[in-house]
C-alpha positions as semicolon CSV with decimal commas, in nm:
position;residue;x (nm);y (nm);z (nm)
1;M;-1,235;0,493;-1,425
2;A;-1,218;0,806;-1,196
3;G;-1,491;0,860;-0,961
4;L;-1,612;1,166;-0,747
5;L;-1,288;1,188;-0,526
6;E;-1,069;1,153;-0,846
7;H;-1,264;1,456;-0,990
8;V;-1,258;1,672;-0,701
9;T;-0,898;1,585;-0,583
10;R;-0,770;1,643;-0,978
11;L;-0,942;1,985;-0,944
12;S;-0,771;2,057;-0,629
13;V;-0,401;1,963;-0,766
14;Q;-0,512;2,214;-1,086
15;R;-0,636;2,505;-0,892
16;R;-0,400;2,506;-0,561
17;H;-0,069;2,370;-0,735
18;G;-0,114;2,485;-1,102
19;F;-0,070;2,130;-1,283
20;T;-0,214;2,093;-1,618
21;S;-0,426;1,823;-1,745
22;Q;-0,385;1,628;-2,073
23;H;-0,450;1,290;-2,246
24;V;-0,217;1,148;-2,445
25;A;-0,290;0,873;-2,710
26;T;-0,108;0,516;-2,670
27;S;-0,145;0,197;-2,805
28;A;-0,344;0,118;-2,443
29;G;-0,568;0,396;-2,461
30;A;-0,546;0,791;-2,423
31;L;-0,335;0,827;-2,083
32;H;-0,436;1,111;-1,845
33;V;-0,117;1,306;-1,702
34;L;-0,082;1,571;-1,471
35;S;0,205;1,777;-1,503
36;S;0,327;2,077;-1,255
37;P;0,439;2,397;-1,417
38;R;0,831;2,401;-1,515
39;R;1,082;2,517;-1,273
40;A;1,472;2,474;-1,225
41;G;1,541;2,135;-1,101
42;P;1,487;1,783;-1,191
43;T;1,177;1,623;-1,290
44;L;1,001;1,345;-1,087
45;V;0,741;1,097;-1,224
46;L;0,525;0,944;-0,981
47;L;0,349;0,630;-1,057
48;H;0,070;0,443;-0,848
49;G;-0,051;0,090;-0,806
50;L;-0,362;-0,094;-0,864
51;S;-0,678;0,081;-0,830
52;A;-0,530;0,414;-0,749
53;A;-0,445;0,709;-0,979
54;G;-0,192;0,951;-1,008
55;T;-0,386;1,190;-0,753
56;S;-0,333;0,964;-0,467
57;Y;0,013;1,122;-0,438
58;S;-0,145;1,457;-0,381
59;P;-0,062;1,462;-0,015
60;M;0,303;1,463;-0,123
61;L;0,273;1,757;-0,328
62;P;0,359;2,015;-0,085
63;Y;0,670;1,901;0,028
64;L;0,769;1,797;-0,318
65;L;0,697;2,127;-0,509
66;G;0,986;2,400;-0,509
67;R;1,227;2,131;-0,432
68;V;1,217;1,956;-0,772
69;G;1,162;2,146;-1,101
70;R;0,866;1,929;-1,212
71;V;0,617;1,654;-1,119
72;I;0,435;1,432;-1,352
73;L;0,138;1,216;-1,232
74;P;0,014;0,995;-1,474
75;D;-0,282;0,793;-1,440
76;L;-0,212;0,411;-1,546
77;P;-0,403;0,258;-1,862
78;G;-0,764;0,131;-1,699
79;H;-0,722;0,350;-1,390
80;G;-0,798;0,742;-1,285
81;F;-0,873;0,941;-1,619
82;S;-0,692;0,727;-1,867
83;A;-0,895;0,507;-2,095
84;T;-0,928;0,118;-2,082
85;A;-0,788;-0,058;-2,375
86;S;-0,939;-0,429;-2,488
87;G;-0,693;-0,686;-2,347
88;L;-0,531;-0,489;-2,074
89;D;-0,252;-0,669;-1,872
90;A;0,037;-0,550;-1,710
91;D;0,263;-0,553;-2,014
92;R;-0,005;-0,355;-2,194
93;V;0,013;-0,112;-1,894
94;H;0,387;-0,075;-1,901
95;T;0,371;-0,016;-2,286
96;G;0,110;0,288;-2,284
97;L;0,274;0,454;-1,974
98;T;0,628;0,405;-2,156
99;E;0,455;0,576;-2,480
100;A;0,301;0,841;-2,277
101;L;0,628;0,937;-2,081
102;D;0,811;0,934;-2,418
103;A;0,570;1,195;-2,503
104;V;0,565;1,416;-2,245
105;L;0,939;1,401;-2,083
106;D;1,193;1,649;-2,233
107;E;1,483;1,537;-1,992
108;P;1,608;1,222;-1,813
109;A;1,343;1,207;-1,489
110;F;1,344;1,036;-1,135
111;V;1,081;0,781;-1,113
112;F;0,889;0,654;-0,809
113;G;0,672;0,359;-0,847
114;N;0,491;0,161;-0,595
115;S;0,336;-0,161;-0,605
116;L;0,190;-0,201;-0,996
117;G;0,380;0,141;-1,027
118;G;0,697;0,009;-0,905
119;Y;0,668;-0,291;-1,155
120;V;0,582;-0,055;-1,449
121;A;0,874;0,174;-1,336
122;T;1,119;-0,085;-1,323
123;R;0,999;-0,191;-1,698
124;F;1,044;0,160;-1,810
125;A;1,407;0,189;-1,660
126;L;1,457;-0,128;-1,864
127;A;1,315;-0,025;-2,192
128;R;1,449;0,346;-2,153
129;P;1,748;0,381;-1,944
130;E;1,867;0,696;-2,102
131;R;1,541;0,854;-1,960
132;V;1,586;0,717;-1,597
133;R;1,801;0,933;-1,379
134;G;1,708;0,767;-1,059
135;L;1,468;0,494;-0,974
136;V;1,263;0,467;-0,621
137;L;1,069;0,140;-0,593
138;A;0,812;0,108;-0,292
139;S;0,694;-0,224;-0,254
140;P;0,730;-0,319;-0,650
141;A;0,522;-0,598;-0,791
142;G;0,682;-0,785;-1,058
143;T;0,836;-1,090;-0,869
144;P;0,751;-1,423;-1,070
145;S;0,506;-1,612;-0,827
146;T;0,421;-1,974;-0,713
147;R;0,055;-2,044;-0,783
148;A;-0,024;-2,039;-0,447
149;E;0,151;-1,702;-0,367
150;L;-0,075;-1,589;-0,706
151;D;-0,382;-1,749;-0,570
152;E;-0,371;-1,537;-0,225
153;I;-0,258;-1,213;-0,371
154;R;-0,579;-1,232;-0,600
155;R;-0,776;-1,312;-0,273
156;I;-0,633;-1,003;-0,092
157;F;-0,736;-0,823;-0,395
158;T;-1,071;-0,938;-0,401
159;V;-1,287;-0,686;-0,223
160;R;-1,644;-0,814;-0,257
161;S;-1,795;-0,681;0,066
162;H;-1,720;-0,434;0,321
163;R;-1,525;-0,659;0,562
164;D;-1,311;-0,733;0,276
165;G;-1,248;-0,376;0,220
166;L;-1,166;-0,338;0,596
167;D;-0,951;-0,647;0,578
168;F;-0,773;-0,472;0,283
169;V;-0,734;-0,141;0,461
170;D;-0,553;-0,315;0,725
171;R;-0,333;-0,473;0,504
172;L;-0,244;-0,170;0,312
173;L;-0,152;0,102;0,588
174;A;0,059;0,026;0,884
175;R;-0,179;0,219;1,084
176;P;-0,517;0,271;0,974
177;D;-0,714;0,569;1,113
178;P;-0,992;0,422;1,297
179;R;-1,196;0,736;1,170
180;L;-1,132;0,658;0,792
181;R;-1,108;0,282;0,773
182;H;-1,470;0,243;0,690
183;V;-1,481;0,560;0,441
184;I;-1,147;0,362;0,276
185;A;-1,302;0,030;0,239
186;L;-1,603;0,166;0,078
187;L;-1,387;0,340;-0,190
188;L;-1,175;0,051;-0,243
189;R;-1,475;-0,168;-0,290
190;R;-1,582;0,043;-0,540
191;R;-1,259;0,065;-0,735
192;F;-1,207;-0,314;-0,759
193;A;-1,546;-0,364;-0,875
194;D;-1,402;-0,233;-1,188
195;P;-1,393;-0,485;-1,482
196;A;-1,076;-0,365;-1,596
197;L;-0,869;-0,366;-1,285
198;Q;-1,005;-0,746;-1,259
199;R;-0,896;-0,817;-1,609
200;I;-0,554;-0,729;-1,515
201;L;-0,544;-0,933;-1,216
202;A;-0,662;-1,229;-1,379
203;A;-0,389;-1,209;-1,671
204;V;-0,125;-1,228;-1,437
205;E;0,009;-1,596;-1,439
206;P;0,306;-1,735;-1,209
207;E;0,592;-1,657;-1,494
208;T;0,443;-1,308;-1,545
209;G;0,712;-1,075;-1,376
210;I;1,097;-0,904;-1,411
211;D;1,389;-1,181;-1,476
212;A;1,634;-1,183;-1,248
213;H;1,894;-1,064;-1,531
214;E;1,675;-0,812;-1,630
215;L;1,668;-0,672;-1,230
216;A;2,074;-0,707;-1,248
217;S;2,091;-0,521;-1,552
218;L;1,941;-0,192;-1,417
219;R;2,150;0,086;-1,468
220;A;1,989;0,359;-1,303
221;P;2,083;0,441;-0,922
222;T;1,784;0,268;-0,727
223;L;1,643;0,272;-0,397
224;L;1,419;-0,024;-0,283
225;V;1,189;0,076;0,020
226;W;0,983;-0,235;0,161
227;G;0,787;-0,131;0,457
228;A;0,819;-0,391;0,730
229;R;0,461;-0,388;0,773
230;D;0,384;-0,460;0,425
231;R;0,093;-0,728;0,437
232;I;-0,003;-0,709;0,086
233;L;0,310;-0,879;-0,088
234;P;0,522;-1,154;0,043
235;E;0,832;-1,130;0,225
236;R;1,000;-1,381;-0,085
237;H;0,867;-1,091;-0,314
238;R;1,103;-0,849;-0,130
239;D;1,393;-1,109;-0,102
240;Y;1,394;-1,156;-0,486
241;Y;1,445;-0,764;-0,535
242;R;1,687;-0,745;-0,275
243;T;1,870;-1,073;-0,434
244;H;1,873;-0,962;-0,785
245;L;1,896;-0,593;-0,807
246;P;2,247;-0,417;-0,884
247;E;2,463;-0,440;-0,598
248;Q;2,472;-0,087;-0,527
249;T;2,118;-0,066;-0,481
250;R;2,016;0,106;-0,135
251;V;1,742;-0,133;0,067
252;E;1,560;0,033;0,318
253;T;1,241;-0,168;0,533
254;P;1,136;0,101;0,711
255;A;0,983;-0,015;1,055
256;K;0,664;0,231;1,058
257;Y;0,580;0,151;0,687
258;G;0,348;-0,057;0,508
259;H;0,284;-0,130;0,144
260;S;0,256;0,206;0,037
261;P;0,487;0,454;0,226
262;H;0,332;0,772;0,090
263;L;0,010;0,683;0,235
264;D;0,175;0,610;0,568
265;S;0,367;0,931;0,563
266;A;0,354;1,149;0,311
267;R;0,598;1,405;0,427
268;A;0,864;1,139;0,571
269;T;0,850;0,939;0,195
270;S;0,866;1,307;0,042
271;A;1,200;1,385;0,234
272;R;1,375;1,054;0,152
273;V;1,294;1,089;-0,218
274;L;1,412;1,439;-0,219
275;D;1,732;1,294;-0,026
276;F;1,786;1,079;-0,259
277;I;1,753;1,316;-0,557
278;D;1,988;1,550;-0,389
279;E;2,239;1,283;-0,381
280;I;2,219;1,201;-0,720
281;V;2,205;1,512;-0,840
282;A;2,532;1,633;-0,626
283;R;2,726;1,320;-0,753
284;D;2,622;1,415;-1,107
285;R;2,776;1,741;-1,079
286;A;3,104;1,616;-0,927
287;Q;3,157;1,420;-1,209
């Protein structure tokens, strides 16, 4: 659940950028959503990863606002200011997010998802293809894992000590700032202590994930970004997406990015997302 940093960041996003805050009732509990004021242009939904919150995308906002019509920042169930339902797992996270977006979207949107957010974004695009205009997946979760892979992923996400936190920071970021490593490690240790997050991890089984035929059936134009310095998920997971996504999918492996490209460079990640959006908008107008 939300800590002091999320409270401060949410207030900053609301006051500086005029976002509104609301809670949407879902079967996975009340889901918190921040929305920017409506302007001309397409809608962009940003979906965060495990232990993060919608406000983790706040560094991208100065580059996105004014270039898109509306930005929507949900907190996934059990994260940020959203409620925690009993029996929370990846499927209930997806179901709650889908119900919330059904309530707040008034037009097809572009959807960006990182890690767990990439899994949820893919599930949303499969469940509601008419609501997704384009899909950007950054190191998405959702590959069915071997037992050994799953054990290693759980080990990485087990942050019991400060040393564990520092190791996670070094895996997460391509170039960790030496001045901030210890602060980020402390925050991560507190977040991963949340029982709701541990239950989501514990509920994952080797067969949990997105079937290859489902990936191949995606209709939305898709961009897959997998940082060459990603040390959170194994390369086989990247190859699974690259192999089974539709043939027309764009696949990029930026040399300077880790698991979460928006944390390595908010400016460059925003620029790539906007280029993708502009390309799809131009193509739609030409048809």
